[in-house]
MDTraj code that builds the backbone (N, CA, C; nanometers):
import mdtraj as md
import numpy as np

residues = "MET ARG THR LYS ILE LEU THR ILE VAL PHE LEU ILE GLY ILE LEU SER VAL VAL ASN ALA GLN GLU ASP VAL ASP LYS ASN GLU MET VAL GLY PHE ALA CYS TYR PHE ALA GLY GLN PRO SER LYS THR VAL GLU LYS TYR THR GLN LYS LEU ASN SER GLU ASN TYR LYS TRP ILE SER LYS ARG LEU GLU SER GLU ASN LYS ALA GLU LYS TYR MET SER VAL ILE THR LEU GLU LYS LEU THR GLU LEU GLY LYS TYR ASN LEU THR GLU ILE GLU LEU ASN LEU ILE SER GLU ILE".split()
xyz = np.array([
    [3.3031, -1.3047, 2.7574],
    [3.3244, -1.2906, 2.6146],
    [3.1936, -1.3200, 2.5392],
    [3.1263, -1.4265, 2.5784],
    [3.0014, -1.4656, 2.5130],
    [2.8956, -1.3569, 2.5294],
    [2.8903, -1.2946, 2.6456],
    [2.7942, -1.1880, 2.6718],
    [2.8218, -1.0676, 2.5825],
    [2.9476, -1.0351, 2.5609],
    [2.9830, -0.9230, 2.4747],
    [2.9409, -0.9488, 2.3310],
    [2.9637, -1.0699, 2.2851],
    [2.9257, -1.1055, 2.1475],
    [2.7748, -1.0971, 2.1311],
    [2.6989, -1.1509, 2.2262],
    [2.5528, -1.1444, 2.2198],
    [2.5033, -0.9999, 2.2232],
    [2.5662, -0.9177, 2.3034],
    [2.5281, -0.7769, 2.3116],
    [2.5526, -0.7064, 2.1788],
    [2.6662, -0.7318, 2.1175],
    [2.6994, -0.6704, 1.9890],
    [2.6008, -0.7160, 1.8810],
    [2.5718, -0.8437, 1.8757],
    [2.4770, -0.8958, 1.7770],
    [2.3389, -0.8337, 1.7986],
    [2.2974, -0.8231, 1.9232],
    [2.1679, -0.7628, 1.9557],
    [2.1633, -0.6176, 1.9088],
    [2.2672, -0.5398, 1.9377],
    [2.2699, -0.3994, 1.8987],
    [2.2716, -0.3816, 1.7476],
    [2.3449, -0.4654, 1.6786],
    [2.3475, -0.4589, 1.5317],
    [2.2071, -0.4867, 1.4771],
    [2.1399, -0.5851, 1.5340],
    [2.0035, -0.6167, 1.4917],
    [1.9082, -0.5011, 1.5138],
    [1.9155, -0.4389, 1.6297],
    [1.8291, -0.3247, 1.6612],
    [1.8577, -0.2075, 1.5681],
    [1.9830, -0.1779, 1.5452],
    [2.0187, -0.0657, 1.4596],
    [1.9769, -0.0886, 1.3145],
    [1.9858, -0.2111, 1.2677],
    [1.9456, -0.2375, 1.1295],
    [1.7952, -0.2227, 1.1121],
    [1.7171, -0.2571, 1.2131],
    [1.5715, -0.2403, 1.2059],
    [1.5357, -0.0924, 1.2087],
    [1.5987, -0.0166, 1.2925],
    [1.5714, 0.1269, 1.3019],
    [1.6039, 0.1956, 1.1701],
    [1.7157, 0.1643, 1.1102],
    [1.7548, 0.2261, 0.9834],
    [1.6611, 0.1879, 0.8700],
    [1.6029, 0.0711, 0.8731],
    [1.5128, 0.0266, 0.7672],
    [1.3886, 0.1145, 0.7601],
    [1.3470, 0.1726, 0.8699],
    [1.2276, 0.2561, 0.8714],
    [1.2534, 0.3999, 0.8282],
    [1.3766, 0.4407, 0.8194],
    [1.4076, 0.5791, 0.7857],
    [1.3879, 0.6101, 0.6379],
    [1.4020, 0.5132, 0.5505],
    [1.3951, 0.5366, 0.4071],
    [1.2576, 0.5068, 0.3478],
    [1.1548, 0.5066, 0.4280],
    [1.0208, 0.4751, 0.3809],
    [0.9642, 0.5944, 0.3052],
    [0.9143, 0.5704, 0.1840],
    [0.8462, 0.6741, 0.1068],
    [0.6995, 0.6707, 0.1477],
    [0.6579, 0.7656, 0.2268],
    [0.5225, 0.7665, 0.2806],
    [0.4170, 0.7826, 0.1722],
    [0.4561, 0.8317, 0.0550],
    [0.3609, 0.8455, -0.0550],
    [0.3341, 0.7129, -0.1251],
    [0.4223, 0.6157, -0.1065],
    [0.4044, 0.4855, -0.1686],
    [0.3891, 0.3774, -0.0631],
    [0.3209, 0.4128, 0.0435],
    [0.3010, 0.3196, 0.1537],
    [0.1520, 0.2893, 0.1651],
    [0.1212, 0.1632, 0.1871],
    [-0.0166, 0.1217, 0.2114],
    [-0.0222, 0.0710, 0.3542],
    [-0.1040, 0.1359, 0.4345],
    [-0.1181, 0.0953, 0.5734],
    [-0.2568, 0.1291, 0.6225],
    [-0.3178, 0.0365, 0.6932],
    [-0.4552, 0.0568, 0.7359],
    [-0.4646, 0.1102, 0.8780],
    [-0.3689, 0.0831, 0.9609],
    [-0.3631, 0.1383, 1.0967],
    [-0.2236, 0.1094, 1.1499],
    [-0.1269, 0.1745, 1.0898],
    [0.0103, 0.1402, 1.1234],
    [0.0979, 0.2634, 1.1266],
    [0.2263, 0.2396, 1.1178],
    [0.3322, 0.3388, 1.1228],
    [0.3309, 0.4051, 1.2597],
    [0.3827, 0.5225, 1.2728],
    [0.4027, 0.5835, 1.4036],
    [0.2714, 0.6219, 1.4716],
    [0.1800, 0.6825, 1.3997],
    [0.0582, 0.7358, 1.4606],
    [-0.0547, 0.6349, 1.4675],
    [-0.0398, 0.5194, 1.4101],
    [-0.1477, 0.4210, 1.4101],
    [-0.2631, 0.4638, 1.3217],
    [-0.2330, 0.5425, 1.2188],
    [-0.3344, 0.5951, 1.1280],
    [-0.3214, 0.5275, 0.9913],
    [-0.4307, 0.5278, 0.9146],
    [-0.4189, 0.4783, 0.7772],
    [-0.3256, 0.5691, 0.6978],
    [-0.2591, 0.5126, 0.6001],
    [-0.1717, 0.5938, 0.5151],
    [-0.2568, 0.6882, 0.4306],
    [-0.1913, 0.7898, 0.3741],
    [-0.2632, 0.8873, 0.2904],
    [-0.3289, 0.8179, 0.1709],
    [-0.2631, 0.7181, 0.1170],
    [-0.3203, 0.6449, 0.0039],
    [-0.4493, 0.5753, 0.0454],
    [-0.4489, 0.5096, 0.1588],
    [-0.5689, 0.4407, 0.2063],
    [-0.6803, 0.5420, 0.2354],
    [-0.6454, 0.6553, 0.2916],
    [-0.7462, 0.7590, 0.3183],
    [-0.8100, 0.8084, 0.1885],
    [-0.7269, 0.8316, 0.0830],
    [-0.7800, 0.8761, -0.0461],
    [-0.8771, 0.7728, -0.1030],
    [-0.8378, 0.6464, -0.0985],
    [-0.9212, 0.5414, -0.1554],
    [-1.0501, 0.5227, -0.0751],
    [-1.0432, 0.5416, 0.0543],
    [-1.1632, 0.5332, 0.1373],
    [-1.2627, 0.6411, 0.0962],
    [-1.2133, 0.7624, 0.0741],
    [-1.3006, 0.8724, 0.0312],
    [-1.3627, 0.8428, -0.1046],
    [-1.2842, 0.7938, -0.1959],
    [-1.3355, 0.7651, -0.3301],
    [-1.4367, 0.6505, -0.3271],
    [-1.4128, 0.5523, -0.2437],
    [-1.5088, 0.4428, -0.2304],
    [-1.6390, 0.4923, -0.1686],
    [-1.6290, 0.5758, -0.0674],
    [-1.7493, 0.6285, -0.0033],
    [-1.8334, 0.7120, -0.0990],
    [-1.7681, 0.7838, -0.1906],
    [-1.8410, 0.8643, -0.2884],
    [-1.8694, 0.7866, -0.4173],
    [-1.8333, 0.6590, -0.4190],
    [-1.8517, 0.5691, -0.5343],
    [-1.7861, 0.6246, -0.6613],
    [-1.6711, 0.6852, -0.6446],
    [-1.5949, 0.7404, -0.7568],
    [-1.4992, 0.6325, -0.8091],
    [-1.5562, 0.5311, -0.8718],
    [-1.4782, 0.4161, -0.9160],
    [-1.3908, 0.4475, -1.0372],
    [-1.4315, 0.5427, -1.1196],
    [-1.3501, 0.5796, -1.2363],
    [-1.2171, 0.6413, -1.1923],
    [-1.2195, 0.7188, -1.0840],
    [-1.0950, 0.7754, -1.0309],
    [-1.0005, 0.6623, -0.9936],
    [-1.0560, 0.5597, -0.9297],
    [-0.9759, 0.4439, -0.8893],
    [-0.9208, 0.3736, -1.0130],
    [-1.0045, 0.3578, -1.1136],
    [-0.9614, 0.2913, -1.2368],
    [-0.8460, 0.3652, -1.3037],
    [-0.8535, 0.4975, -1.3049],
    [-0.7473, 0.5769, -1.3684],
    [-0.6131, 0.5589, -1.2975],
    [-0.6150, 0.5231, -1.1712],
    [-0.4915, 0.5057, -1.0950],
    [-0.4186, 0.3747, -1.1289],
    [-0.4790, 0.2917, -1.2118],
    [-0.4091, 0.1719, -1.2591],
    [-0.2862, 0.2099, -1.3409],
    [-0.2856, 0.3313, -1.3952],
    [-0.1734, 0.3786, -1.4759],
    [-0.0863, 0.4792, -1.3995],
    [-0.1039, 0.4877, -1.2709],
    [-0.0277, 0.5806, -1.1881],
    [0.1185, 0.5389, -1.1797],
    [0.2043, 0.6352, -1.1541],
    [0.3458, 0.6066, -1.1280],
    [0.3650, 0.5584, -0.9839],
    [0.2671, 0.5869, -0.9003],
    [0.2736, 0.5528, -0.7586],
    [0.2335, 0.4059, -0.7387],
    [0.3246, 0.3256, -0.6871],
    [0.3004, 0.1817, -0.6715],
    [0.1890, 0.1521, -0.5716],
    [0.1781, 0.2331, -0.4685],
    [0.0718, 0.2126, -0.3700],
    [-0.0646, 0.2351, -0.4337],
    [-0.0762, 0.3357, -0.5187],
    [-0.2031, 0.3612, -0.5870],
    [-0.2375, 0.2478, -0.6824],
    [-0.1376, 0.1978, -0.7540],
    [-0.1635, 0.0841, -0.8433],
    [-0.2151, -0.0359, -0.7646],
    [-0.1480, -0.0661, -0.6538],
    [-0.1870, -0.1799, -0.5706],
    [-0.3293, -0.1617, -0.5177],
    [-0.3568, -0.0444, -0.4630],
    [-0.4902, -0.0203, -0.4077],
    [-0.5966, -0.0248, -0.5169],
    [-0.5648, 0.0226, -0.6355],
    [-0.6601, 0.0173, -0.7459],
    [-0.6920, -0.1264, -0.7838],
    [-0.5888, -0.2087, -0.7913],
    [-0.6102, -0.3491, -0.8275],
    [-0.6997, -0.4187, -0.7259],
    [-0.6644, -0.4106, -0.5984],
    [-0.7431, -0.4854, -0.4994],
    [-0.8832, -0.4271, -0.4835],
    [-0.8961, -0.2960, -0.4991],
    [-1.0273, -0.2319, -0.4858],
    [-1.1181, -0.2709, -0.6022],
    [-1.0679, -0.2581, -0.7238],
    [-1.1503, -0.2909, -0.8404],
    [-1.1852, -0.4389, -0.8456],
    [-1.0924, -0.5244, -0.8077],
    [-1.1231, -0.6681, -0.8053],
    [-1.2318, -0.6990, -0.7030],
    [-1.2263, -0.6355, -0.5868],
    [-1.3282, -0.6585, -0.4846],
    [-1.4630, -0.6011, -0.5277],
    [-1.4633, -0.4835, -0.5879],
    [-1.5882, -0.4248, -0.6367],
    [-1.6515, -0.5137, -0.7436],
    [-1.5687, -0.5702, -0.8299],
    [-1.6179, -0.6615, -0.9331],
    [-1.6768, -0.7868, -0.8699],
    [-1.6079, -0.8396, -0.7709],
    [-1.6552, -0.9584, -0.6988],
    [-1.7908, -0.9320, -0.6324],
    [-1.8097, -0.8100, -0.5830],
    [-1.9358, -0.7732, -0.5167],
    [-2.0449, -0.7331, -0.6159],
    [-2.0109, -0.7282, -0.7461],
    [-2.1080, -0.6905, -0.8483],
    [-2.1333, -0.5411, -0.8562],
    [-2.0424, -0.4603, -0.8054],
    [-2.0603, -0.3154, -0.8066],
    [-1.9822, -0.2469, -0.9185],
    [-1.9004, -0.3238, -0.9903],
    [-1.8182, -0.2660, -1.0955],
    [-1.7894, -0.3734, -1.1980],
    [-1.7862, -0.3323, -1.3256],
    [-1.7507, -0.4243, -1.4339],
    [-1.6179, -0.3796, -1.4936],
    [-1.5198, -0.4664, -1.4861],
    [-1.3873, -0.4357, -1.5409],
    [-1.3912, -0.4399, -1.6929],
    [-1.3264, -0.3423, -1.7558],
    [-1.3139, -0.3414, -1.9010],
    [-1.1951, -0.4303, -1.9402],
    [-1.1850, -0.4569, -2.0674],
    [-1.0726, -0.5362, -2.1181],
    [-0.9404, -0.4646, -2.0922],
    [-0.9402, -0.3336, -2.1086],
    [-0.8189, -0.2539, -2.0842],
    [-0.7780, -0.2648, -1.9377],
    [-0.8764, -0.2523, -1.8473],
    [-0.8469, -0.2631, -1.7037],
    [-0.7953, -0.4010, -1.6688],
    [-0.8547, -0.5043, -1.7264],
    [-0.8074, -0.6410, -1.7026],
    [-0.6618, -0.6587, -1.7460],
    [-0.6280, -0.6000, -1.8617],
    [-0.4907, -0.6077, -1.9098],
    [-0.3940, -0.5333, -1.8183],
    [-0.4341, -0.4148, -1.7733],
    [-0.3502, -0.3388, -1.6811],
    [-0.3306, -0.4147, -1.5504],
    [-0.4382, -0.4733, -1.4996],
    [-0.4282, -0.5504, -1.3744],
    [-0.3342, -0.6682, -1.3918],
    [-0.3428, -0.7363, -1.5040],
    [-0.2545, -0.8519, -1.5245],
    [-0.1076, -0.8074, -1.5354],
    [-0.0831, -0.6891, -1.5884],
    [0.0540, -0.6365, -1.5946],
    [0.1055, -0.5987, -1.4562],
    [0.0173, -0.5391, -1.3777],
    [0.0575, -0.4964, -1.2434],
    [0.0858, -0.6174, -1.1579],
])
top = md.Topology()
chain = top.add_chain()
for i, resn in enumerate(residues, 1):
    res = top.add_residue(resn, chain, resSeq=i)
    for name in ("N", "CA", "C"):
        top.add_atom(name, md.element.get_by_symbol(name[0]), res)
traj = md.Trajectory(xyz[None], top)
């Protein structure tokens, strides 16, 4: 009886984890080397390209995006660029970051 209960609990746990991954919105996902293919998410790839081309204004404009992943990446990217002395945040950007 105890073995049956443990088996049922185990299966319920496995099934709940599997179902949790089915509803992922890949457009609002931030991942650096994860998910099924072990690849960065599309959002991370976009931001990598913009950073490599030093297109910081594009990143800044994404602070007002509807996409939560873009907002998050914009905040952490601009804060790090500011910390490194490569970008100066405007008052508007600071306000947007504090809201996010």
